[in-house]
Backbone bond lengths (Angstrom), bond angles and torsions (degrees), N, CA, C in turn:
res aa  C-N    CA-C-N  psi(-1)  N-CA   C-N-CA  omega(-1)  CA-C   N-CA-C  phi
1 M - - - 1.452 - - 1.528 112.19 -
2 P 1.320 122.53 142.17 1.550 120.51 176.71 1.535 107.84 -61.05
3 P 1.415 113.96 158.77 1.482 116.83 179.98 1.504 108.86 -66.63
4 T 1.272 116.36 149.92 1.466 123.46 178.41 1.510 108.04 -88.01
5 N 1.417 115.43 165.89 1.435 116.83 176.97 1.547 113.73 -62.91
6 S 1.365 116.76 -34.99 1.459 118.19 179.59 1.496 111.44 -67.81
7 A 1.304 118.28 -31.78 1.483 119.43 177.07 1.440 109.58 -63.75
8 Q 1.425 115.49 -41.75 1.473 122.35 -174.99 1.523 110.55 -67.52
9 D 1.371 115.84 -33.68 1.479 120.33 -171.10 1.569 111.72 -77.24
10 E 1.408 111.75 -15.91 1.438 117.09 -173.08 1.530 113.92 -79.66
11 D 1.407 113.15 -13.56 1.525 117.53 179.33 1.460 115.62 47.40
12 T 1.386 117.35 44.99 1.401 119.45 175.56 1.479 113.02 -79.60
13 T 1.269 120.08 154.98 1.465 122.55 175.45 1.513 108.44 -94.74
14 S 1.225 119.88 87.15 1.459 127.26 -179.49 1.575 108.42 -68.37
15 P 1.256 117.44 147.66 1.464 120.01 177.22 1.534 109.37 -62.07
16 Q 1.338 118.10 141.26 1.467 122.69 174.90 1.453 111.84 -113.78
17 T 1.308 112.29 147.77 1.534 114.93 168.28 1.432 111.89 -73.09
18 S 1.310 118.89 163.84 1.451 120.19 -179.25 1.552 108.90 -66.11
19 F 1.281 116.59 -29.00 1.460 119.07 175.97 1.562 110.26 -67.63
20 S 1.293 117.30 -37.98 1.512 118.93 -179.58 1.548 104.80 -60.80
21 R 1.287 121.18 -50.37 1.515 121.25 -179.61 1.476 112.33 -57.99
22 Q 1.322 120.59 -37.65 1.373 121.42 175.84 1.493 112.52 -66.36
23 T 1.329 114.44 -42.09 1.408 120.43 179.79 1.559 113.60 -60.54
24 S 1.315 115.28 -40.49 1.516 119.86 177.72 1.525 112.06 -63.60
25 R 1.288 115.49 -37.43 1.468 117.53 -179.87 1.551 110.60 -70.99
26 V 1.406 118.56 -40.53 1.384 120.64 178.67 1.536 110.41 -69.51
27 R 1.257 117.80 -36.40 1.515 121.42 -179.14 1.468 108.85 -64.62
28 N 1.394 118.59 -42.12 1.440 117.48 179.68 1.501 113.72 -69.79
29 F 1.361 115.62 -30.89 1.491 116.87 177.82 1.416 113.87 -65.68
30 F 1.435 113.26 -40.31 1.455 118.95 -175.43 1.559 114.33 -99.01
31 S 1.348 114.59 20.55 1.524 116.54 -175.54 1.549 106.01 -69.19
32 V 1.380 110.60 147.78 1.521 118.58 -177.85 1.533 107.79 -88.94
33 P 1.330 115.05 131.79 1.412 118.36 177.40 1.552 115.54 -59.13
34 A 1.307 116.54 140.31 1.480 120.17 -169.57 1.613 112.20 -52.75
35 P 1.317 122.22 -46.37 1.450 118.73 179.03 1.566 114.38 -62.11
36 V 1.324 116.62 -30.65 1.428 118.88 178.44 1.559 108.41 -75.40
37 K 1.327 116.65 -38.15 1.486 122.14 178.43 1.545 108.01 -60.22
38 T 1.301 112.18 -47.63 1.521 115.80 179.78 1.548 112.29 -57.63
39 L 1.367 116.09 -43.99 1.411 121.16 174.21 1.558 112.59 -52.79
40 F 1.248 114.78 -53.36 1.465 123.48 -171.03 1.639 103.91 -66.29
41 N 1.330 117.53 -38.98 1.413 119.01 -179.67 1.614 113.96 -62.99
42 S 1.310 110.95 -25.06 1.476 116.35 179.44 1.531 117.59 -83.05
43 V 1.372 112.80 -10.94 1.420 119.62 -178.78 1.563 109.53 -81.39
44 P 1.260 121.94 131.14 1.513 123.00 176.10 1.558 109.47 -59.05
45 I 1.287 113.86 145.80 1.457 119.76 176.01 1.498 110.30 -98.14
46 L 1.272 114.12 123.67 1.511 121.75 177.81 1.526 113.98 -100.80
47 T 1.273 118.99 133.86 1.463 121.17 174.47 1.502 111.19 -104.62
48 Y 1.291 115.41 117.00 1.416 122.09 -171.97 1.641 107.80 -90.43
49 P 1.335 118.75 153.26 1.387 117.23 174.17 1.489 116.33 -70.03
50 P 1.337 121.10 167.36 1.449 119.29 179.71 1.502 110.49 -57.25
51 N 1.368 110.67 148.74 1.476 119.95 178.26 1.467 109.78 -65.73
52 E 1.344 114.58 156.30 1.538 120.40 171.14 1.522 106.90 -74.95
53 L 1.344 114.49 163.46 1.464 119.02 174.33 1.577 109.55 -62.07
54 P 1.373 115.92 152.57 1.367 116.46 173.29 1.495 113.59 -62.06
55 Q 1.401 116.61 154.34 1.421 117.73 -172.87 1.543 110.44 -67.56
56 R 1.308 121.24 -24.13 1.412 120.68 175.02 1.543 116.95 -76.14
57 A 1.336 115.82 -10.71 1.416 122.31 175.06 1.557 109.99 -63.75
58 P 1.347 118.11 142.08 1.473 119.01 179.65 1.515 112.29 -65.90
59 K 1.322 114.34 136.34 1.537 118.13 178.26 1.473 112.10 -79.58
60 S 1.322 112.99 -19.99 1.556 114.03 -179.20 1.567 106.56 -152.42
61 T 1.260 117.87 151.55 1.412 119.32 -179.25 1.557 107.33 -154.54
62 R 1.292 120.05 146.07 1.434 124.76 179.15 1.560 112.69 -80.03
63 I 1.363 116.41 -25.67 1.428 121.10 178.11 1.479 108.45 -122.36
64 P 1.381 117.12 133.40 1.527 115.94 175.08 1.470 115.44 -53.04
65 I 1.310 117.00 144.69 1.515 121.66 179.65 1.493 109.21 -119.42
66 L 1.323 116.36 123.97 1.380 124.44 179.60 1.527 108.45 -96.16
67 Y 1.270 118.20 116.54 1.558 120.72 -176.87 1.508 108.45 -92.16
68 V 1.330 115.51 121.49 1.524 120.54 -170.35 1.543 106.41 -139.74
69 F 1.365 113.95 162.94 1.438 119.11 166.34 1.526 109.21 -70.72
70 S 1.344 116.26 120.60 1.409 119.77 -175.87 1.584 105.98 -173.54
71 T 1.325 115.06 160.91 1.433 119.42 170.67 1.565 106.83 -78.07
72 K 1.292 115.02 160.68 1.541 118.75 177.87 1.490 108.59 -63.16
73 E 1.356 118.78 -37.56 1.490 122.85 -174.70 1.583 107.59 -69.98
74 D 1.341 117.76 -45.12 1.423 119.34 -179.20 1.535 112.01 -69.44
75 A 1.271 116.01 -36.00 1.523 117.43 176.78 1.550 110.61 -62.27
76 A 1.319 114.18 -44.81 1.486 118.81 -179.50 1.540 109.17 -60.64
77 A 1.278 118.16 -33.86 1.433 119.81 -177.75 1.572 114.48 -92.61
78 G 1.253 115.27 -3.47 1.466 121.41 172.56 1.603 106.61 79.97
79 R 1.328 119.62 23.00 1.441 117.13 -177.40 1.525 110.68 -79.57
80 P 1.360 117.28 164.02 1.441 118.15 -174.18 1.520 113.49 -64.25
81 S 1.301 117.79 140.71 1.422 124.99 177.62 1.527 108.92 -63.71
82 F 1.315 118.74 154.96 1.449 122.89 178.93 1.516 112.49 -90.47
83 N 1.342 116.40 8.04 1.514 119.11 -177.81 1.514 105.72 -118.97
84 P 1.355 114.53 131.13 1.525 116.59 -175.15 1.540 113.35 -61.31
85 S 1.356 119.82 -40.27 1.393 122.43 -178.36 1.547 109.13 -65.18
86 C 1.266 121.64 -42.12 1.452 124.15 175.30 1.520 111.34 -64.73
87 L 1.443 117.37 -48.74 1.372 119.50 -174.48 1.528 113.75 -65.38
88 K 1.355 117.54 -27.31 1.463 120.09 175.55 1.478 112.42 -60.17
89 W 1.376 115.07 -46.27 1.494 118.71 -179.04 1.534 113.04 -77.29
90 Q 1.322 113.73 -36.76 1.509 116.30 174.93 1.532 107.51 -57.34
91 A 1.306 121.86 -48.55 1.500 125.22 -179.95 1.450 106.91 -62.59
92 F 1.326 120.65 -42.31 1.566 120.10 -178.02 1.446 110.17 -58.64
93 L 1.318 119.21 -47.48 1.468 123.44 -175.98 1.538 108.28 -64.01
94 N 1.313 118.33 -39.26 1.433 120.86 177.58 1.535 111.25 -63.06
95 I 1.265 115.84 -43.64 1.439 124.00 -176.73 1.613 112.40 -62.76
96 V 1.363 113.02 -44.25 1.438 118.93 -177.78 1.520 112.27 -85.51
97 G 1.352 115.48 -4.57 1.499 118.67 172.93 1.468 112.88 80.72
98 I 1.335 121.73 29.99 1.437 125.44 175.24 1.496 106.87 -85.94
99 N 1.302 118.72 108.83 1.488 122.33 176.84 1.509 112.76 -62.72
100 H 1.393 114.76 131.50 1.405 119.16 -177.48 1.527 106.81 -164.05
101 R 1.371 113.08 163.29 1.481 118.47 171.87 1.459 107.07 -119.89
102 L 1.352 116.33 166.88 1.430 120.17 -175.04 1.546 109.21 -108.28
103 A 1.380 120.16 147.26 1.366 125.07 171.75 1.574 109.20 -129.06
104 S 1.338 112.86 131.21 1.457 120.04 176.99 1.498 110.55 -68.79
105 S 1.387 117.47 126.42 1.484 120.55 -178.55 1.486 109.39 -148.57
106 N 1.383 114.43 -171.68 1.434 124.49 171.67 1.496 111.55 -147.07
107 N 1.349 114.17 173.53 1.531 116.40 -175.71 1.405 112.70 -62.22
108 H 1.352 124.22 -31.57 1.412 125.92 -175.11 1.572 106.38 -66.07
109 A 1.308 118.81 -25.32 1.485 118.85 -178.27 1.534 113.03 -88.37
110 S 1.358 117.52 -5.05 1.391 123.10 -174.61 1.509 111.03 -89.24
111 P 1.399 116.99 139.17 1.413 119.46 -176.83 1.524 114.65 -65.45
112 T 1.399 114.72 -25.15 1.469 118.61 177.83 1.553 111.17 -102.52
113 G 1.324 118.65 -3.09 1.467 118.11 178.60 1.522 113.67 93.73
114 S 1.314 118.17 1.36 1.451 121.31 178.58 1.500 108.01 -146.21
115 L 1.423 114.81 155.38 1.480 123.72 172.44 1.510 108.13 -106.90
116 P 1.353 110.15 159.76 1.479 130.06 0.26 1.500 112.61 -90.84
117 F 1.262 115.06 168.59 1.517 123.71 167.02 1.498 108.11 -142.20
118 L 1.288 116.95 152.77 1.433 124.22 -178.03 1.546 111.80 -111.49
119 L 1.314 117.00 129.77 1.444 118.90 175.62 1.524 104.99 -98.98
120 P 1.280 121.87 110.22 1.486 122.20 -176.71 1.558 115.18 -65.40
121 A 1.334 115.00 164.26 1.454 116.49 177.23 1.583 107.68 -72.52
122 S 1.258 114.13 149.12 1.423 114.13 -177.65 1.545 110.25 -88.88
123 T 1.314 115.69 139.00 1.419 122.36 -178.83 1.551 109.50 -136.41
124 S 1.308 114.80 171.98 1.429 115.54 179.64 1.541 115.30 -62.10
125 S 1.339 114.12 -27.61 1.486 117.50 179.25 1.591 115.76 -78.65
126 N 1.360 112.79 -23.43 1.495 115.57 178.45 1.447 116.03 -109.92
127 A 1.405 113.06 1.97 1.466 115.64 -177.09 1.520 109.95 -70.37
128 S 1.373 112.89 137.78 1.572 119.24 177.65 1.519 104.97 -150.95
129 P 1.355 114.09 161.32 1.446 117.04 178.58 1.529 117.80 -54.82
130 D 1.406 116.36 -28.22 1.345 121.97 176.14 1.539 116.48 -89.56
131 G 1.356 118.41 -0.75 1.435 121.84 -178.76 1.456 110.87 90.57
132 V 1.349 119.75 -174.31 1.462 123.84 -178.15 1.497 110.40 -80.27
133 K 1.298 116.70 159.37 1.450 122.44 -179.00 1.483 109.69 -91.52
134 P 1.332 123.78 136.84 1.410 124.86 174.72 1.420 115.21 -68.21
135 I 1.369 118.61 148.78 1.489 127.59 -176.01 1.515 108.18 -111.24
136 T 1.327 118.06 114.21 1.431 119.59 178.75 1.561 113.88 -76.21
137 S 1.331 115.79 170.37 1.441 116.75 -169.95 1.443 111.92 -67.29
138 N 1.302 122.45 -25.54 1.511 121.22 -179.59 1.540 113.35 -75.63
139 K 1.334 112.04 -0.69 1.530 115.37 177.85 1.460 112.04 -120.28
140 L 1.345 120.29 11.62 1.416 122.12 -178.62 1.429 114.28 -73.93
141 I 1.340 116.36 -34.49 1.457 116.32 176.69 1.588 112.32 -62.46
142 K 1.249 118.39 -41.19 1.454 122.46 175.68 1.476 110.10 -62.47
143 Y 1.392 116.33 -43.42 1.480 121.10 177.92 1.466 109.17 -56.77
144 A 1.351 118.27 -47.09 1.485 122.94 -177.06 1.528 110.06 -59.89
145 K 1.388 115.54 -48.01 1.423 119.84 176.05 1.508 116.93 -57.72
146 D 1.306 114.92 -39.80 1.489 121.29 -177.67 1.549 107.45 -71.52
147 H 1.290 118.67 -14.66 1.432 120.95 -179.62 1.534 112.23 -111.96
148 G 1.310 112.91 24.12 1.472 115.15 169.95 1.500 118.10 98.38
149 A 1.332 119.11 -4.78 1.421 121.13 -178.47 1.510 113.20 -73.73
150 V 1.300 122.49 138.44 1.408 127.58 175.60 1.564 109.99 -99.94
151 I 1.271 114.57 109.19 1.528 121.31 -166.63 1.513 108.43 -113.60
152 E 1.385 116.85 127.83 1.440 118.85 165.89 1.539 111.57 -93.88
153 E 1.307 110.93 127.31 1.521 118.31 -178.12 1.464 113.55 -121.36
154 P 1.386 117.05 90.10 1.499 121.59 175.40 1.535 109.33 -55.07
155 T 1.271 111.27 135.35 1.525 118.61 -178.53 1.556 110.13 -127.76
156 N 1.350 117.94 5.65 1.478 116.69 -176.44 1.525 113.00 -80.00
157 M 1.304 117.15 164.36 1.422 122.69 179.76 1.529 112.72 -58.15
158 R 1.306 115.88 -32.84 1.503 116.56 -178.05 1.489 112.35 -65.92
159 H 1.321 112.36 -40.59 1.560 115.96 175.44 1.437 112.49 -62.59
160 E 1.383 117.15 -43.05 1.410 119.86 -178.12 1.568 111.65 -61.16
161 A 1.339 114.03 -37.00 1.502 118.39 -177.81 1.506 110.01 -65.17
162 Y 1.374 115.76 -40.45 1.487 116.52 -179.02 1.472 110.53 -76.24
163 Q 1.359 119.51 -32.13 1.468 121.02 171.01 1.486 113.02 -56.36
164 S 1.380 116.62 -37.71 1.372 120.52 179.59 1.529 114.46 -64.97
165 L 1.329 117.35 -28.65 1.428 119.97 173.86 1.475 114.72 -60.18
166 L 1.363 115.19 -39.36 1.418 124.16 179.32 1.523 107.43 -71.97
167 D 1.366 119.02 -53.44 1.425 121.99 -174.85 1.494 115.90 -60.86
168 H 1.384 115.47 -27.76 1.491 116.79 -175.44 1.527 112.18 -114.60
169 R 1.331 117.02 -64.94 1.526 118.83 -172.02 1.589 108.82 -67.54
170 I 1.229 119.33 -50.51 1.505 120.25 -173.71 1.620 107.82 -71.98
171 R 1.345 114.55 -45.80 1.466 116.12 179.61 1.512 110.39 -60.24
172 S 1.346 120.63 -42.67 1.475 123.16 179.54 1.449 110.70 -58.31
173 A 1.335 119.51 -50.45 1.466 122.94 174.24 1.475 114.79 -56.13
174 W 1.292 114.86 -41.14 1.485 122.55 178.05 1.520 108.90 -61.43
175 L 1.390 119.84 -47.79 1.466 119.48 -177.18 1.570 108.36 -63.62
176 Y 1.294 116.82 -39.99 1.448 118.15 -178.58 1.616 112.33 -67.48
177 T 1.297 114.45 -49.19 1.437 118.09 -178.24 1.546 114.16 -61.76
178 L 1.366 117.37 -35.04 1.343 124.00 176.90 1.498 120.36 -75.75
179 Y 1.327 114.19 -46.53 1.504 121.57 -176.22 1.428 115.42 -100.85
180 L 1.312 119.51 -32.35 1.469 121.03 -170.87 1.524 113.28 -107.13
181 E 1.293 118.11 -15.83 1.501 119.91 165.54 1.483 109.42 -75.06
182 P 1.411 119.66 108.31 1.441 120.31 -173.84 1.530 115.17 -51.95
183 K 1.347 116.32 -44.68 1.482 118.63 178.10 1.529 112.51 -54.70
184 N 1.317 115.11 -49.74 1.426 119.08 -178.67 1.482 117.13 -70.24
185 F 1.343 114.56 -31.28 1.417 117.31 173.36 1.543 113.97 -61.81
186 S 1.323 112.32 -39.84 1.474 117.10 -179.46 1.494 112.75 -75.16
187 S 1.365 118.30 -38.26 1.398 120.17 -175.82 1.533 117.46 -87.84
188 V 1.432 115.87 -23.03 1.404 120.84 -175.19 1.507 112.28 -118.65
189 A 1.305 118.86 -59.32 1.467 123.15 -175.47 1.561 112.21 -66.35
190 Y 1.317 114.74 -44.21 1.536 116.63 -176.92 1.566 110.89 -61.20
191 P 1.321 121.09 -52.88 1.461 117.92 179.68 1.432 115.59 -62.99
192 L 1.351 118.08 -33.31 1.513 121.35 -170.93 1.519 108.30 -83.88
193 Y 1.322 120.37 -40.22 1.485 123.01 -167.77 1.480 113.26 -110.14
194 I 1.340 117.47 -15.31 1.520 120.08 -173.90 1.468 116.64 -117.99
195 S 1.391 116.84 -63.05 1.421 121.29 -175.78 1.561 110.02 -67.22
196 S 1.279 115.04 -21.64 1.550 115.59 179.26 1.498 108.22 -80.34
197 I 1.315 119.85 -15.92 1.512 120.53 -176.58 1.587 108.95 -88.14
198 S 1.318 117.42 -40.81 1.440 118.99 -169.63 1.534 110.26 -151.06
199 S 1.343 116.28 145.77 1.467 119.52 173.43 1.580 112.17 -98.57
200 N 1.273 113.95 1.23 1.545 118.01 178.19 1.520 109.93 -77.87
201 P 1.298 121.77 126.86 1.425 122.95 178.24 1.503 117.75 -58.05
202 L 1.298 111.24 -39.30 1.484 118.40 -177.10 1.543 108.04 -68.51
203 V 1.399 118.92 -44.06 1.370 121.01 -176.47 1.585 106.37 -64.84
204 R 1.306 114.88 -44.43 1.450 119.28 -179.75 1.545 110.35 -55.98
205 A 1.359 117.14 -49.11 1.439 118.80 179.16 1.498 113.14 -57.49
206 S 1.336 113.69 -41.15 1.522 120.96 179.15 1.503 112.01 -58.51
207 I 1.345 111.51 -50.71 1.490 118.35 -179.51 1.569 109.60 -60.80
208 S 1.315 113.74 -44.68 1.458 117.96 -178.28 1.467 111.26 -57.49
209 Y 1.358 120.62 -49.77 1.349 123.88 172.44 1.529 117.59 -55.78
210 Q 1.267 117.21 -42.87 1.465 120.89 -178.36 1.504 110.34 -64.41
211 L 1.335 112.73 -43.60 1.577 112.12 -174.87 1.517 106.00 -70.32
212 R 1.303 121.49 -45.81 1.392 119.23 -176.91 1.627 113.91 -64.34
213 A 1.396 111.69 -36.71 1.477 112.97 176.17 1.431 113.68 -69.16
214 A 1.341 117.27 -32.39 1.520 117.41 -180.00 1.565 109.23 -73.12
215 A 1.367 120.06 -32.18 1.414 122.83 177.79 1.539 107.73 -65.56
216 E 1.281 115.73 -49.98 1.507 121.87 -178.02 1.522 108.20 -59.26
217 A 1.310 117.43 -46.24 1.515 120.41 -178.99 1.548 111.02 -58.34
218 E 1.351 113.73 -42.83 1.398 119.67 -177.80 1.523 111.01 -63.18
219 L 1.323 116.33 -42.81 1.451 120.44 177.87 1.485 116.61 -66.71
220 L 1.341 115.40 -32.02 1.459 121.25 177.61 1.502 116.13 -78.75
221 K 1.382 110.01 -2.32 1.557 113.19 173.93 1.457 109.85 -73.79
222 H 1.340 120.46 -21.25 1.424 123.85 -173.53 1.535 112.21 -108.58
223 S 1.367 120.93 -9.99 1.415 121.15 -176.34 1.553 105.35 -156.34
224 S 1.312 117.16 154.80 1.516 122.96 -177.95 1.531 103.91 -78.71
225 I 1.322 125.28 -24.52 1.402 122.84 175.33 1.528 108.74 -136.27
226 I 1.286 117.43 165.19 1.486 125.69 178.38 1.440 110.43 -98.55
227 D 1.328 113.51 99.78 1.493 121.19 -177.84 1.544 109.25 -93.24
228 T 1.249 117.42 101.09 1.515 123.67 -177.54 1.523 113.13 -50.78
229 D 1.333 113.60 -53.05 1.428 117.54 -177.30 1.507 113.63 -64.59
230 D 1.331 115.71 -34.94 1.505 117.14 177.33 1.519 111.59 -68.91
231 L 1.365 118.83 -39.89 1.449 123.61 179.70 1.596 107.01 -58.16
232 Y 1.279 116.69 -51.49 1.532 117.37 -178.88 1.498 112.13 -67.38
233 S 1.268 118.40 -34.96 1.379 120.84 -178.92 1.528 110.14 -66.15
234 E 1.330 117.68 -43.54 1.478 120.34 -178.28 1.522 109.37 -68.94
235 A 1.322 119.20 -33.16 1.480 123.93 178.90 1.495 108.31 -66.56
236 D 1.371 115.35 -40.20 1.547 121.55 178.34 1.503 108.90 -59.26
237 K 1.354 114.68 -46.18 1.444 118.95 -179.62 1.512 111.97 -63.64
238 A 1.349 115.25 -42.27 1.459 116.59 178.03 1.545 111.50 -62.60
239 F 1.263 119.49 -42.40 1.422 120.03 172.37 1.502 117.78 -53.15
240 E 1.416 113.29 -44.25 1.355 122.36 178.26 1.581 108.81 -59.87
241 A 1.286 115.30 -47.52 1.509 118.00 -175.34 1.426 112.16 -66.25
242 L 1.415 118.92 -34.79 1.504 123.60 175.45 1.497 111.14 -72.19
243 S 1.296 119.10 -29.08 1.518 123.85 176.23 1.500 108.12 -70.05
244 I 1.322 119.67 -41.97 1.440 121.71 178.26 1.489 111.56 -66.66
245 L 1.317 115.58 -43.61 1.470 121.84 173.95 1.527 114.94 -53.81
246 L 1.292 113.33 -48.58 1.502 116.60 179.58 1.553 111.89 -69.86
247 G 1.245 118.44 -40.10 1.525 120.66 176.29 1.503 109.13 61.81
248 N 1.378 115.54 -130.19 1.482 122.87 177.20 1.420 113.44 -99.55
249 D 1.435 120.13 5.60 1.399 119.57 178.73 1.547 110.86 -77.52
250 P 1.399 115.09 156.27 1.480 117.35 179.84 1.594 111.87 -76.51
251 W 1.330 114.06 -28.34 1.462 120.80 -179.82 1.490 113.38 -130.64
252 F 1.374 118.53 159.47 1.374 116.89 -175.21 1.475 115.85 -75.92
253 F 1.293 118.61 153.94 1.463 128.23 -179.67 1.546 112.25 60.74
254 G 1.336 112.97 23.52 1.497 115.15 173.08 1.496 115.30 74.16
255 H 1.359 120.71 13.41 1.424 120.09 179.60 1.506 111.05 -74.27
256 E 1.370 112.88 154.22 1.491 118.69 178.94 1.533 111.36 -75.05
257 K 1.323 120.12 -23.39 1.375 120.95 170.95 1.478 113.95 -137.40
258 P 1.305 122.23 161.12 1.467 121.89 -174.68 1.487 109.70 -63.85
259 T 1.346 113.90 156.75 1.473 124.78 179.87 1.494 109.63 -122.90
260 L 1.314 115.67 -172.35 1.442 120.36 177.90 1.551 109.61 -63.92
261 F 1.376 117.25 -33.04 1.362 116.62 174.98 1.573 116.20 -61.32
262 D 1.315 113.94 -40.76 1.471 116.66 176.95 1.519 110.04 -65.73
263 A 1.332 118.01 -33.91 1.494 123.79 175.26 1.559 111.21 -63.20
264 S 1.332 113.41 -35.71 1.461 121.80 -177.71 1.506 107.88 -68.81
265 I 1.360 121.08 -44.30 1.415 126.49 178.19 1.500 108.91 -63.41
266 F 1.349 116.42 -52.49 1.452 124.42 -177.71 1.614 109.71 -50.75
267 A 1.319 116.51 -36.88 1.512 122.33 -173.58 1.515 108.92 -62.10
268 Y 1.385 118.61 -28.80 1.471 119.31 173.98 1.536 111.23 -95.96
269 T 1.321 119.90 -45.24 1.518 121.60 -175.94 1.512 111.62 -59.69
270 Q 1.294 118.75 -38.19 1.458 125.72 -177.09 1.529 106.78 -63.60
271 L 1.355 115.76 -47.16 1.499 118.88 -174.06 1.505 112.27 -73.79
272 L 1.348 115.65 -31.41 1.472 118.39 -177.70 1.461 111.42 -80.81
273 L 1.322 117.99 -25.16 1.566 121.92 175.87 1.484 113.39 -97.57
274 D 1.285 123.11 -0.97 1.421 123.83 -177.80 1.514 107.04 -83.06
275 E 1.353 119.08 115.04 1.444 122.09 -178.25 1.515 114.82 -65.07
276 N 1.410 112.92 -23.26 1.407 118.89 177.30 1.559 116.79 -67.66
277 M 1.339 112.19 -13.77 1.480 115.30 177.49 1.443 112.82 -74.22
278 E 1.396 118.53 -18.35 1.415 123.05 177.45 1.521 116.56 58.56
279 W 1.348 117.12 46.11 1.459 119.53 175.99 1.538 108.35 -64.98
280 K 1.380 111.55 140.75 1.519 118.39 176.49 1.553 109.42 -100.45
281 E 1.373 114.54 -44.18 1.506 120.47 176.22 1.459 104.45 -96.96
282 R 1.430 120.81 114.62 1.415 123.25 -164.72 1.577 109.56 -117.35
283 K 1.299 118.74 24.91 1.465 120.06 175.73 1.515 115.82 -51.52
284 L 1.314 114.80 -49.69 1.447 123.97 -179.07 1.580 109.73 -66.61
285 C 1.282 116.26 -42.93 1.391 123.18 174.65 1.574 112.94 -55.74
286 R 1.300 115.47 -47.98 1.459 122.53 -174.87 1.605 105.89 -68.49
287 A 1.330 120.59 -37.00 1.422 122.86 179.50 1.507 111.99 -61.64
288 L 1.374 114.95 -34.35 1.410 120.80 -177.52 1.539 107.51 -79.66
289 R 1.300 120.32 -42.62 1.491 124.20 -177.94 1.554 110.79 -60.64
290 R 1.278 118.83 -22.27 1.402 121.09 -179.32 1.489 109.95 -74.46
291 R 1.297 121.80 -10.20 1.491 123.84 178.52 1.559 106.88 -110.91
292 E 1.359 112.16 93.64 1.422 117.63 -172.56 1.581 115.19 -62.06
293 N 1.324 111.59 -30.33 1.522 111.07 -179.14 1.535 112.32 -73.47
294 L 1.346 113.66 -28.78 1.422 114.67 170.84 1.525 117.79 -66.28
295 V 1.319 111.23 -36.68 1.522 118.19 176.63 1.528 106.97 -66.09
296 Q 1.329 120.96 -37.29 1.509 120.82 -177.91 1.507 108.99 -74.94
297 H 1.361 119.50 -33.88 1.410 121.51 173.77 1.511 111.09 -58.79
298 R 1.312 119.28 -43.51 1.442 122.04 -179.65 1.494 108.05 -63.96
299 E 1.328 117.75 -43.28 1.476 120.43 179.10 1.559 113.51 -62.52
300 R 1.366 116.33 -37.88 1.458 114.76 179.52 1.470 111.53 -65.92
301 L 1.287 119.17 -42.26 1.493 124.51 177.67 1.510 112.43 -61.14
302 L 1.315 112.05 -46.77 1.516 119.23 178.79 1.525 111.09 -57.02
303 V 1.302 116.40 -49.89 1.433 119.95 -176.13 1.548 111.07 -71.92
304 R 1.326 120.55 -44.65 1.459 123.87 -175.17 1.516 112.82 -73.48
305 Y 1.314 117.06 -36.31 1.517 115.81 -176.44 1.453 118.04 -115.72
306 F 1.387 116.57 -0.12 1.442 119.39 179.15 1.555 112.06 -131.18
307 G 1.306 112.09 5.11 1.452 118.34 175.79 1.486 119.24 76.65
308 G 1.338 114.55 20.62 1.475 117.79 173.44 1.576 110.34 109.92
309 P 1.281 110.95 174.93 1.513 118.52 179.40 1.455 111.85 -63.15
């Protein structure tokens, strides 16, 4: 929850992370002078439409292309993306049988500023001088249905409650362990999201700061301080609740085949259990490994829809 007025009025000196202290120093150094800030505040804000695809992007393709965070080698082999948002939709398309190939990309190359997005196969019906239009992740379910996929979409309150565990408790712990745990930031986030983008030290420093600041800002939306123990404790409880929900069934909610919810779970369990990720601080990994049925659920999806470990 956001901080209340009473909490703000108390002027307490809450513990800060090392990154918070660095952020304060950088923010003070780059603060905008008041007259300039006033000038910018008086300028109307314009919202521009999504960018067009980069010129190097293919204008037509016979097989749909899903643009995700990945290495070129892993994308060519169809291996799981190292980003949960991308992996969720990659797994979903595999589950519902939508043929596609992967392309390694980043947010700067996306028309909407975020991954994943799908570039559909070109046909006579969608052919145009500018090529086919990209499909963002929030439209992938409709795309799959339009192309013959039969999709079960639970809409009851029980499903929403468990989805909330993923979207809040587990995601919050994920953000902290990836970006704000110093050892993991150096061993996992930096090589995947930063050094692979640029060799320029200044660019790398800027991206590092932006990623960590964004993660911290996201966590502070729900609490006035970042309590590490509480984050991991809540994630542990969330894994336990999901483990109880799954029970001895192969897929969640008793479905005969996996659904988008299974893909959403897999997006985190695969990355936390993948030894190639090289986690150094493994609290979140250990919390997951204590739930054997969640470990087996990940293995089933990995073998069936990604060709094995």
